[in-house]
C-alpha positions in Angstrom: 139.8 114.1 124.5 139.7 111.6 121.3 137.3 112.4 118.0 135.5 109.7 118.6 134.6 110.6 121.9 134.7 114.1 121.3 131.6 113.9 118.9 129.6 111.1 121.0 129.6 114.1 123.8 128.4 116.5 120.8 125.5 114.5 119.6 124.6 113.2 123.6 124.7 117.4 124.5 121.9 117.8 121.2 120.3 114.4 121.9 116.9 114.9 124.3 114.7 112.0 125.5 114.5 109.1 127.3 117.2 107.5 129.0 118.0 104.4 127.8 117.0 104.7 124.4 119.9 107.9 124.2 121.7 105.7 125.8 121.4 102.8 123.3 121.7 105.4 120.2 124.6 106.5 121.9 126.7 102.9 122.1 125.9 102.2 118.6 127.3 105.2 117.5 130.2 104.7 119.3 130.3 101.2 118.5 130.5 102.0 115.0 132.8 105.0 115.6 135.7 102.3 116.9 134.3 99.6 114.3 135.3 102.2 111.3 138.7 103.9 113.3 139.8 99.9 113.6 139.5 99.9 109.9 142.1 103.0 109.1 144.1 101.3 111.6 144.3 98.1 110.1 144.9 99.7 107.0 147.9 101.8 108.0 146.9 104.6 109.6 147.8 106.0 113.4 145.8 106.5 116.1 144.5 110.2 116.0 144.3 110.1 112.1 141.9 107.2 112.0 139.9 108.3 114.7 140.1 111.8 112.4 138.3 109.8 109.1 136.2 108.0 111.2 134.5 111.1 112.4 134.9 112.8 109.1 132.7 109.1 107.5 130.4 109.2 110.0 128.8 113.0 109.1 127.8 115.8 110.0 126.8 116.0 113.9 124.0 118.6 113.4 122.6 115.8 110.2 123.4 112.9 112.5 121.4 114.2 115.9 118.5 115.2 113.8 117.7 111.6 112.5 118.6 110.6 116.4 116.2 112.4 117.5 113.6 111.0 115.0 114.0 108.1 116.5 114.6 108.7 120.3 110.5 110.6 119.4 109.5 107.8 117.6 110.3 104.9 120.8 109.2 108.2 122.7 105.9 107.7 121.1 105.2 104.5 120.4 105.4 104.1 124.2 102.9 106.6 125.3 100.6 105.0 122.1 100.8 101.8 124.4 100.1 103.4 126.6 97.0 104.6 125.5 95.7 101.4 124.4 96.1 99.9 127.6 94.7 102.4 130.0 91.6 103.9 128.1 89.6 100.5 127.2 90.7 99.4 131.0 89.2 102.9 132.4 86.2 102.4 129.8 86.1 98.6 131.6 85.9 99.7 135.3 83.7 102.8 134.7 81.3 100.5 133.1 81.1 98.2 135.8 81.5 100.7 138.4 78.8 102.0 137.3 76.4 99.0 136.9 76.7 98.6 141.1 76.0 102.7 141.9 72.8 103.4 143.5 71.2 105.8 140.9 67.4 105.6 142.3 68.4 109.8 144.5 68.9 111.1 140.7 66.4 112.5 138.8 65.3 111.9 135.5 67.8 111.8 132.5 66.8 114.2 129.6 67.3 113.2 126.1 70.4 115.8 125.2 72.5 113.8 128.1 72.0 110.4 126.5 73.1 112.1 123.0 76.3 114.1 124.5 77.2 111.0 126.5 77.1 108.5 123.3 79.0 111.0 121.7 81.7 111.5 124.7 81.4 107.2 123.6 82.8 107.4 120.1 85.0 109.1 121.2 86.6 107.3 124.1 86.5 104.0 122.0 88.1 106.1 119.0 91.3 107.0 120.7 93.1 103.9 121.1 91.5 102.7 117.4 93.1 105.4 116.2 97.0 104.3 118.0 96.5 101.2 117.2 96.2 102.5 113.1 99.3 104.9 113.8 101.4 101.4 115.1 99.7 100.0 112.2 101.6 102.7 110.1 104.9 102.9 111.8 105.3 99.8 110.8 104.0 99.7 107.7 105.9 103.1 106.8 109.4 101.8 108.8 109.7 99.2 105.4 110.0 102.6 103.3 111.2 104.7 105.2 113.2 105.6 108.2 113.8 108.4 110.7 112.1 112.0 110.5 109.3 110.9 108.2 107.9 108.3 110.2 108.2 109.4 113.2 106.6 113.0 112.6 103.5 109.9 111.4 103.4 108.5 114.6 103.5 111.8 116.6 100.6 113.0 115.1 99.0 109.7 114.8 99.5 110.2 118.9 98.2 113.7 119.2 95.3 112.9 117.5 94.8 110.2 119.8 95.2 111.8 122.9 92.9 114.3 121.8 89.9 112.4 121.2 90.2 111.1 124.7 90.5 114.2 126.1 88.0 115.4 124.4 85.3 112.2 125.4 86.6 112.7 128.9 85.7 116.7 128.2 82.1 116.0 127.2 81.7 113.5 130.2 82.2 115.9 132.7 81.0 119.1 131.1 77.2 116.8 130.4 78.0 116.2 133.3 78.6 118.7 135.2 76.2 120.9 133.8 73.5 118.2 134.3 73.9 117.0 137.5 77.8 116.8 139.2 76.5 114.2 141.5 76.4 111.9 139.3 80.6 111.9 138.9 80.5 111.0 142.7 76.8 108.5 143.2 79.7 105.8 144.5 83.7 105.9 145.8 85.0 103.4 142.6 83.2 106.5 140.7 84.3 109.1 142.3 87.9 107.5 141.4 87.8 106.6 138.1 86.6 110.0 137.2 89.5 111.2 139.1 92.1 108.7 137.6 91.1 109.0 133.9 91.2 113.2 134.1 94.7 112.6 135.5 95.8 109.5 132.8 94.3 111.8 130.2 96.3 114.4 131.4 100.0 113.0 131.4 99.2 111.2 128.3 98.7 115.2 126.8 101.8 116.5 128.3 103.9 113.0 126.7 102.1 113.4 123.3 102.7 117.2 123.5 106.5 115.8 122.6 105.1 115.5 118.4 105.8 119.5 118.0 109.4 118.6 118.3 109.5 116.1 115.3 106.2 117.4 113.7 
């Protein structure tokens, strides 16, 4: 195996993340190494020497892998932020529509504390996508001044905050409703389906957000 392919193979083994994004980064690295080797060959170096010099100029693989892993984490986290921005408001809207057409007449009176708890949950649910949008804006602004790990860390922490707010909101909805009258979550088939969908969606976001630890 020539030095360039050996370098790319070692870099490949050190990286984890979305397959397409990883393939793009490796292709960029290979193209850069090939171009550098071509320049050395044009200067009179033989093929093996040109490739060795290109790899040496590229830098230590462990340091390159750290920057590339940060880039992979950044792309993954931005994708999850977009999912949250689109998914949470859609679920809120769908739940409000389903609740408006449900028959609540057979349920008991609603105590004041429940209204306050649901108000808190509504606020947290609304803040979650707002924080996600702030994370995307921060990534754009920070990318003009820095690159790699600093930007990835900022986006990762924002993702963790946005997902955390959504989880607390879902837990507050479910906890308050379960404590008062669980039947409210099953008052109609659409409400029951949306409740389950929101819980599953939140769990998926939480699993995806765990990746922030690898770049924080």
